C-alpha positions as CSV (number, residue, x, y, z in Angstrom):
1,M,65.8,-53.1,-29.7
2,D,62.8,-51.8,-31.7
3,N,61.9,-53.2,-35.2
4,K,63.3,-50.1,-37.0
5,N,66.8,-50.5,-35.3
6,L,66.7,-54.2,-35.8
7,L,66.0,-53.8,-39.5
8,K,68.7,-51.2,-39.8
9,G,71.2,-53.4,-38.0
10,T,70.3,-56.4,-40.1
11,M,70.8,-54.5,-43.3
12,V,74.2,-53.1,-42.2
13,Y,75.6,-56.5,-41.1
14,S,74.1,-58.2,-44.3
15,L,75.8,-55.6,-46.5
16,M,79.1,-56.0,-44.7
17,N,78.8,-59.8,-45.1
18,L,78.0,-59.4,-48.8
19,V,81.0,-57.1,-49.3
20,T,83.3,-59.6,-47.6
21,K,82.1,-62.5,-49.7
22,M,82.3,-60.5,-52.9
23,G,86.0,-59.8,-52.0
24,S,86.7,-63.5,-52.7
25,F,85.4,-63.2,-56.2
26,V,87.3,-59.9,-56.9
27,F,90.6,-61.3,-55.6
28,L,90.3,-64.9,-57.0
29,P,91.8,-64.1,-60.5
30,I,94.7,-62.3,-58.8
31,I,95.4,-65.1,-56.3
32,T,95.3,-67.8,-59.1
33,R,97.8,-65.8,-61.1
34,L,100.2,-65.4,-58.2
35,L,99.9,-69.0,-56.7
36,T,100.5,-72.4,-58.2
37,Q,97.7,-75.0,-58.1
38,E,99.6,-76.7,-55.2
39,E,99.9,-73.5,-53.2
40,F,96.3,-72.5,-53.8
41,G,95.3,-76.0,-52.5
42,I,97.3,-75.4,-49.2
43,V,95.6,-72.0,-48.8
44,G,92.2,-73.6,-49.3
45,T,93.0,-76.2,-46.7
46,L,94.2,-73.7,-44.1
47,A,91.2,-71.4,-44.3
48,P,88.7,-73.7,-42.5
49,I,91.4,-74.7,-40.0
50,T,92.0,-71.1,-39.2
51,S,88.3,-70.4,-38.7
52,L,88.1,-73.4,-36.4
53,F,91.0,-72.3,-34.2
54,T,89.6,-68.7,-34.1
55,V,86.4,-70.1,-32.5
56,I,88.2,-72.4,-30.1
57,L,90.9,-69.9,-29.0
58,G,88.6,-66.9,-29.0
59,L,86.1,-68.8,-26.7
60,G,83.3,-66.8,-28.4
61,L,84.6,-63.6,-26.9
62,Y,83.8,-61.6,-30.0
63,N,80.1,-62.6,-29.8
64,A,80.1,-62.0,-26.0
65,Q,81.6,-58.5,-26.7
66,M,78.9,-57.8,-29.3
67,K,76.2,-59.0,-26.8
68,K,77.6,-56.6,-24.3
69,Y,77.4,-53.8,-26.9
70,V,73.7,-54.6,-27.4
71,D,73.1,-54.6,-23.7
72,L,74.6,-51.1,-23.5
73,K,72.0,-49.9,-26.0
74,E,70.9,-46.9,-23.8
75,N,73.7,-44.9,-25.4
76,E,74.4,-47.1,-28.4
77,K,75.3,-44.1,-30.7
78,V,78.0,-42.9,-28.3
79,V,79.3,-46.3,-27.5
80,E,79.4,-47.1,-31.2
81,K,81.4,-43.9,-31.9
82,I,83.9,-44.8,-29.2
83,N,84.1,-48.4,-30.4
84,I,85.0,-47.6,-34.0
85,N,88.8,-46.9,-34.4
86,S,90.7,-46.0,-37.5
87,I,94.5,-45.4,-37.7
88,F,93.7,-42.7,-40.4
89,S,91.2,-40.7,-38.4
90,S,92.2,-37.4,-36.8
91,Q,92.0,-36.6,-33.1
92,E,88.3,-36.8,-32.0
93,L,86.4,-35.7,-28.9
94,V,83.5,-37.8,-27.9
95,V,81.2,-36.5,-25.1
96,L,78.7,-38.7,-23.3
97,K,76.2,-36.3,-21.8
98,R,73.7,-36.7,-18.9
99,A,75.3,-40.0,-17.9
100,E,73.5,-39.8,-14.5
101,K,70.2,-40.7,-16.4
102,L,71.6,-44.1,-17.4
103,K,70.6,-47.1,-15.4
104,N,73.8,-49.1,-16.3
105,I,76.4,-46.4,-16.0
106,E,78.8,-48.7,-14.2
107,E,78.7,-51.3,-17.1
108,I,79.2,-48.6,-19.7
109,L,82.3,-47.3,-17.8
110,K,83.8,-50.8,-17.5
111,Y,83.1,-51.4,-21.2
112,I,84.8,-48.2,-22.3
113,A,87.7,-48.7,-19.9
114,N,88.5,-52.0,-21.6
115,L,88.4,-50.8,-25.2
116,E,91.6,-50.1,-27.2
117,I,90.9,-46.5,-28.1
118,V,92.8,-44.7,-30.9
119,N,92.8,-41.0,-31.5
120,K,89.9,-40.2,-29.2
121,E,89.4,-38.2,-26.1
122,I,86.3,-39.3,-24.2
123,I,84.4,-37.1,-21.7
124,I,81.7,-38.6,-19.6
125,D,79.4,-35.9,-18.0
126,Y,77.7,-37.1,-14.8
127,D,75.8,-34.5,-12.8
128,R,73.6,-35.1,-9.8
129,E,71.5,-32.4,-8.2
130,D,72.5,-33.6,-4.7
131,G,76.2,-33.9,-5.8
132,K,76.4,-37.5,-4.5
133,F,77.6,-40.7,-6.2
134,G,76.3,-44.2,-5.4
135,V,78.7,-46.4,-3.4
136,K,79.2,-48.8,-6.3
137,L,80.0,-46.0,-8.8
138,K,82.3,-44.2,-6.4
139,K,84.2,-47.4,-5.8
140,L,84.5,-48.0,-9.5
141,L,85.8,-44.4,-10.2
142,D,88.4,-44.7,-7.4
143,E,89.5,-48.0,-9.0
144,F,89.8,-46.4,-12.4
145,S,91.7,-43.5,-11.0
146,K,94.1,-45.7,-9.0
147,N,94.8,-47.9,-12.1
148,K,95.1,-44.8,-14.3
149,Q,92.5,-46.3,-16.7
150,M,90.6,-43.0,-16.6
151,E,91.1,-39.5,-15.3
152,V,88.4,-38.7,-12.8
153,F,87.5,-35.1,-11.9
154,L,85.0,-34.6,-9.1
155,F,83.4,-31.2,-8.6
156,Q,81.3,-30.8,-5.4
157,K,78.2,-28.6,-5.7
158,E,78.4,-25.2,-4.0
159,T,76.0,-24.4,-1.2
160,E,73.6,-21.5,-1.4
161,E,75.6,-19.7,1.2
162,E,78.8,-20.1,-0.8
163,I,77.1,-18.8,-4.0
164,R,75.8,-15.8,-2.1
165,A,79.3,-15.1,-0.6
166,Y,80.8,-15.3,-4.1
167,V,78.4,-12.8,-5.5
168,V,78.9,-10.4,-2.6
169,N,82.7,-10.6,-2.9
170,E,82.7,-10.1,-6.7
171,L,80.2,-7.4,-7.0
172,D,80.5,-5.7,-3.6
173,I,76.7,-5.7,-3.0
174,N,74.4,-6.0,0.0
175,A,72.3,-9.1,0.9
176,R,69.1,-7.5,-0.4
177,D,70.6,-7.0,-3.9
178,V,72.1,-10.5,-3.9
179,A,68.7,-12.0,-3.1
180,M,67.1,-10.1,-6.0
181,L,69.9,-10.9,-8.5
182,L,69.8,-14.7,-7.7
183,E,66.0,-14.6,-8.1
184,M,66.6,-13.3,-11.6
185,I,69.4,-15.5,-12.8
186,G,68.9,-18.6,-10.6
187,S,71.6,-20.3,-8.4
188,N,73.3,-22.6,-10.9
189,P,77.1,-22.0,-10.0
190,F,78.2,-22.0,-13.6
191,K,75.5,-19.6,-14.7
192,V,76.1,-17.3,-11.7
193,R,79.8,-17.0,-12.6
194,N,79.0,-16.2,-16.2
195,E,76.4,-13.6,-15.3
196,V,78.6,-12.0,-12.6
197,A,81.5,-11.7,-15.2
198,K,79.0,-10.1,-17.6
199,I,77.8,-7.6,-15.0
200,K,81.4,-6.6,-14.0
201,I,82.2,-5.9,-17.7
202,F,79.0,-3.9,-18.1
203,L,79.4,-1.8,-15.0
204,D,83.1,-1.2,-15.7
205,G,83.8,-0.1,-12.1
206,E,80.5,1.7,-11.5
207,K,78.4,1.0,-8.4
208,F,76.0,-2.0,-8.7
209,D,72.4,-1.0,-9.5
210,I,69.8,-3.8,-9.9
211,E,67.7,-1.7,-12.3
212,K,70.8,-1.1,-14.6
213,I,71.7,-4.7,-15.0
214,K,68.2,-6.1,-15.5
215,N,68.4,-5.8,-19.3
216,I,71.8,-7.5,-19.7
217,V,71.4,-10.6,-17.6
218,S,69.8,-13.9,-18.8
219,I,66.7,-14.0,-16.7
220,E,65.4,-17.4,-15.6
221,K,61.9,-18.5,-16.6
222,E,61.0,-18.7,-12.9
223,Y,61.8,-15.0,-12.4
224,Q,59.7,-14.1,-15.4
225,I,56.8,-15.9,-13.8
226,Y,57.6,-14.2,-10.5
227,E,57.5,-10.8,-12.3
228,M,54.1,-11.6,-14.0
229,T,52.7,-12.8,-10.6
230,R,53.8,-9.5,-9.0
231,N,52.1,-7.6,-11.8
232,I,48.8,-9.4,-11.1
233,L,49.0,-8.7,-7.4
234,L,49.6,-5.0,-8.2
235,N,46.6,-4.9,-10.4
236,N,48.5,-4.7,-13.7
237,P,47.2,-7.7,-15.7
238,A,47.7,-6.4,-19.3
239,D,51.3,-7.5,-19.7
240,V,50.5,-10.8,-18.0
241,M,47.8,-11.6,-20.6
242,R,50.3,-11.0,-23.4
243,Y,52.9,-13.1,-21.7
244,L,50.4,-16.0,-21.2
245,E,49.4,-15.8,-24.8
246,Q,53.0,-16.1,-26.0
247,K,54.5,-18.5,-23.4
248,K,51.4,-20.5,-22.3
249,E,52.8,-20.7,-18.7
250,Y,49.3,-21.0,-17.2
251,M,50.1,-23.6,-14.5
252,G,53.4,-21.8,-13.6
253,I,51.4,-18.6,-13.0
254,L,48.8,-20.5,-11.0
255,Y,51.3,-22.2,-8.7
256,S,53.2,-18.9,-8.3
257,L,50.0,-17.1,-7.3
258,Y,49.1,-19.9,-4.9
259,N,52.5,-19.6,-3.1
260,E,52.5,-15.7,-3.0
261,L,48.9,-15.5,-1.7
262,E,49.5,-18.1,0.9
263,I,52.5,-16.1,2.2
264,M,50.5,-12.8,2.1
265,Y,47.7,-14.5,4.0
266,K,50.1,-15.6,6.8
267,I,51.5,-12.0,7.0
268,S,48.0,-10.6,7.2
269,S,47.0,-13.1,9.9
270,L,50.1,-12.2,12.0
271,K,49.3,-8.5,11.7
272,M,45.7,-9.2,12.9
273,K,47.2,-10.8,16.0
274,G,49.2,-7.7,16.7
275,R,52.5,-8.5,15.0
276,K,54.2,-5.4,13.5
277,F,56.7,-5.6,10.7
278,S,59.6,-3.1,10.2
279,K,59.8,-1.3,6.8
280,N,63.6,-1.4,7.2
281,Y,65.0,-4.7,5.8
282,N,67.9,-5.0,8.2
283,T,65.5,-4.7,11.1
284,F,63.1,-7.1,9.5
285,K,65.8,-9.7,9.1
286,I,66.2,-9.8,12.9
287,E,62.4,-9.9,13.4
288,F,62.0,-12.7,10.9
289,E,64.1,-15.1,13.0
290,E,61.2,-15.2,15.5
291,I,58.5,-16.2,13.0
292,K,60.5,-18.0,10.2
293,E,59.0,-21.4,11.1
294,I,55.5,-20.1,10.1
295,F,56.7,-19.6,6.6
296,K,58.4,-23.0,6.3
297,S,57.4,-24.9,3.1
298,N,58.5,-28.3,2.0
299,N,61.0,-28.4,4.9
300,R,62.6,-25.2,3.7
301,I,62.6,-21.8,5.2
302,P,62.5,-19.0,2.5
303,N,65.0,-16.2,2.4
304,S,64.0,-13.3,4.7
305,Y,64.0,-10.9,1.7
306,V,61.4,-13.0,-0.2
307,I,59.0,-12.5,2.8
308,F,59.9,-8.9,3.2
309,K,58.9,-8.2,-0.4
310,K,55.4,-9.6,0.2
311,I,54.6,-7.1,3.0
312,E,54.0,-4.3,0.5
313,L,51.8,-6.5,-1.6
314,E,49.8,-7.8,1.4
315,Q,48.7,-4.2,2.2
316,N,46.6,-4.1,-1.0
317,Y,44.2,-6.9,0.2
318,T,42.0,-7.6,3.2
319,N,42.6,-10.7,5.3
320,A,39.2,-12.1,4.2
321,S,40.1,-11.5,0.5
322,L,43.4,-13.3,0.9
323,K,41.8,-16.2,2.6
324,K,39.2,-16.4,-0.2
325,L,41.9,-16.2,-2.9
326,V,44.1,-19.0,-1.4
327,F,41.0,-21.2,-1.4
328,R,40.2,-20.2,-5.0
329,C,43.8,-21.2,-6.1
330,W,43.2,-24.7,-4.6
331,E,39.8,-25.0,-6.1
332,I,40.8,-23.9,-9.6
333,E,43.9,-26.2,-9.6
334,K,41.6,-29.1,-8.6
335,D,39.0,-28.2,-11.3
336,I,41.8,-28.1,-14.0
337,K,43.3,-31.4,-13.0
338,T,39.9,-33.1,-12.9
339,G,38.9,-31.6,-16.3
340,K,36.1,-29.6,-14.9
341,I,37.5,-26.4,-16.4
342,E,40.0,-25.5,-19.1
343,M,43.4,-24.5,-17.9
344,E,43.4,-21.1,-19.7
345,T,39.9,-20.2,-18.6
346,G,40.6,-21.2,-14.9
347,V,43.8,-19.1,-14.6
348,E,42.4,-16.1,-16.5
349,M,39.3,-16.2,-14.3
350,L,41.6,-16.3,-11.1
351,I,43.6,-13.3,-12.4
352,M,40.3,-11.3,-12.8
353,E,39.1,-12.2,-9.3
354,I,42.5,-11.1,-7.8
355,C,42.3,-7.8,-9.6
356,S,38.7,-7.2,-8.5
357,L,39.7,-7.6,-4.8
358,F,42.7,-5.2,-5.1
359,R,42.2,-2.2,-2.7
360,K,42.8,1.1,-4.5
361,K,44.4,3.7,-2.3
């Protein structure tokens, strides 16, 4: 606990102690009026005996409970809110968010499960990217569920294939449009459902058109970076400079350019070896199966449509230019990280170099 919190806690507990002690002075005249001297003497004798028995019979459980509370400091505000009960309070909802970030989630759950909670509904939000729970936590949740101490709802993450199938089914669109739409809105299942519902209302029975819905969907930051990267590679840097000035996404643009140029260089190199690529996407999808391993990155094979879109961009650069630009991406990233060059200067310089190597038709 830091000094600020320690001071705050000390002041609160000191104040409460002072209020309790002052209560004795306030009520003393009332008690002496109601009780005889003999009765008041009995009360005075019983007070220390009661305190002694509280310590003996309680076995210091109150102090142990308070120590437990301090140990659970990672979410002390939420735990404190849960811990405070009042018979006069109205029904209250308490949400513990991002519980997956806590190191001692099991201890917090045990602590909450053993509290006497009045007029409160408690929701604990635990979300893992891989959708998995640790063995210890899973066992504890099963135990809570079995003993009816807590209601446990487990939602398994949907796979990419399931999300794509859902979009196709709801919007009746082809694989190409699905790929473009998910590039724009991301693949978070909850966001996809919201955006699909929004699109259906907007289209009102009309046929899906990617250009029509661009202005009504919530576009992911990654897609904005992708669009800016595409503008650079098509020799349209004006909008990009304005975007960078506003958003400061210099490193995002750099990494995106690095990735795009690397894919374009691979396509160009395959062409130089005699490989031909169909301009029809459905035919290309079949061709892609033979070469997909070449485009594998971080143990993942990209969607065929992502590669298909790079073919038209690759045509604007020579193989030698692409090789040079891939190297320049690596060199500029290294120079930025070692402090040899300013981030803004490095990325802007790279954009100018790319545009200077663009082949005008």
